[in-house]
N, C-alpha and C positions, 0 to 999 in steps of 0.2 A: 488924646491918642492912647490906645491900649498897647502896652508892650508885653509880648509873650516871651517867656524865658523858660529854659529847662524842660521839665515835664509838661508844662502847659503848652509849650510850642510843639512838642512832639505829638501831644494829643490832638492839637488843632490840625496839624499836617495829616495825621492818620485819618481823622474824620473827613477832611477835605478830599483825600485820595479815595476813601470809601464811597463818598457821595458821587465823585467823578466816575468811579467804576460802575456804580449802580446806574448812573445816567447813560453811560456807554452801553451797558447791557440792555437797558430799556430801548435805546435807539436801535440796537442790533436786532431786537425782537419785533420791530415794527418797520415796515417798508412802505413809505407813502408814495403812491402813484399819482393820485389826483389831489394836488394841494390847492383846491379851488378857494378855500377860505384864506389862503395866503396870496391871493390875487395872481395865481400862476396857472398857465396852460403849457408850461415848458414840456416839450417832448410829445405833446398831443397833436395828432395830425388828422385832417378830415379825410373821409373816404365816402364818396357818393355812389349810390346805387340807382337813384332816380330823383333828380332835382336835389335841392339843398334844404336840410333842416337847419334852422337858425340857432346856432349855439353862441352863448355869450355869458360872461361873468357879470353878475349884478348883486346888489345888496338886498337881502331878504331876511326879515326877522333879525336885523342887525348883524348878519353874517354874509360874507361873499359866498355865493353858490353858482353852479352852472345851470343856466336856463336853456331849455330846448323847446323851440316852437316849430312844429311840423304841420304843413298844410299841403296835402297831396305830394309828399316828399319822403325820401328815405336816404339819409346819410348819417354817418356816425363819426365819432372821434375815437382814434386809436392811440394807445401809448405802447410802443414797442419796447419791450424789456424782457430779457430772459431771466426767469425767476425759478429758483429751486424750492419747490413746495415742501420738501422735507424740512426746510428751515422755517418757512412761514406758510403753513398750509391754510390759514383762515383768511377769507376775504371779507372786508367790512366796508359798509357804506350806508348812507341814508338817502331817501328819495321821497318825492311826492308828485302827484299829478293834480292838475286843476280841473280837468273834465275827462269824461270817458269817451271812448270810441264806440261807434255803433256795433251791436252784437253780430259777430260773424264767426264762422267755423275756422278757428285758428290752426286747425290741422290741414287746411286747404290753402292753395296759393292765393285765392282772392281774399282770404281772411288773415293772411300773414302780416298783420300790423300790430304794433304794441306801443302803448302810451309811453312806456319806459322799459329799458332793458340794460343790464350790465352783463358783459360776458368776457370769458377768458378764451384765448386762442392758443392752440398747439400747432405751430407752423410745420407744414410738410416739406418746406424748402422747394427744390426743383420738382419734387413729386407733389405738385399742388393738390392733387386728388387725395392726398393723405392728411391735408390740413383738417384739424378738428376743433370743435368749440363746444362750450356749454353756455347757454343763455339763461340767465335769471330774468324772468319777465314779469311785468305787471299785466296780467292776462285780462281779457275782456269776456271770454266765454268759457274758458277751461277751468275746472275745479282747482282750488288751492292744493298744492302738493303734487299735482299731476305732472307727468313727464312724457314727452313725445318727440319724435324726429321732426326736424324742420321740413316744411312743405317743399322747399326748393333744394335744400342740401341733403335731405335724408338723414341717415344716422351719423353723418359727419358733423352735424350741428344739432345738439340736443337742447330742447326747450324745457324749462322747469318753471312752473307757475308759483311764484312766492306771494304775490299780491293779486287780488281779483276784485270783482265788483262788491265783495263783502267789505272791502276796506274803503274808508272815507276819502273823498277828494279833499284837497286843501290841507292835508295833514301829513306831517313828516313821519316816516317809518324807518326804524333803524334795523339793518340787516347784518347778520354774521353767519357765514356758511363755511363749512369745512370743504374748501375747494378741491383739495387733493382727494378727499373721500368721494365727493360727488363725481369728479372726473373718472376715478377708478371704478366706481360702481356703474356709471351710465355711459362712459365713452371708451375707456381703454384701461384695463387693470394694471398696465405697466407704466402708466404716465408718472413722471416725476417733475418735469419742467413745463412751464408755459412760456410763450414768447410774446404775448401781448394781452392787454386788457382794453376793453372798449365800452363805450356807452352809445346807445342809439334810441332815438324816438322816431318812429316811422309810420306814415299814413298813406303810402302811395297806392297800395292795392285797393283799399276801401274808399279812397279819395276823401279822407276826413281831415280834421284839424284838431290838434291837441297841444297842450302846454305841460311840460314836466320840469322838475328841478332835481338836480343831483348834488349831494354834499360830497365831502372828501372821501376818497377811496384809498384804502390801504390794506396791505397784507400783514398778518401778525402770527406770532408763534403759537399763541393760544387765545 
């Protein structure tokens, strides 16, 4: 047993307090919303638009992830939480798809299907028509980096193609976006808060089938 006395004890305590403070700061700079690797879906709720996409946690590459299998279905998982983007403006996640959907015009209602999407929602409250969202999508026909209004919701839901047919299937891709900047540039220049984050794999319009995987989702300071 090591006995600490005098100056050694004070040094030990100061070092411990410093490490504890650094850990607290690191935790404050990172807000985990989807702790899938921790075997948790706490706070995530289903929302169906047309039949049910099958979401479940499973082990892939020795890590728990969220699997989504959609066959002629469109439903998502939502995590409601009000978040101040001035504190944590960056959204981070990883994802992969196992197969591609047939090529369709994603700007049209018949083509509004995506193998994978992660999106943030600004709730309009009772004025539901003011609800807005930005969707980061794995596009099938739109060029990478392109931005367009959703075929059903118009400018209230902006689509942004982060991955496309240029990107390999069966491969993990890590994403990091300045969500605050994207929202202010493409949705509303005065946005500060979001009220929910969601994932969705949908195939209802094109009657297709696709499998996708989502890793942990978190907000960060930088």
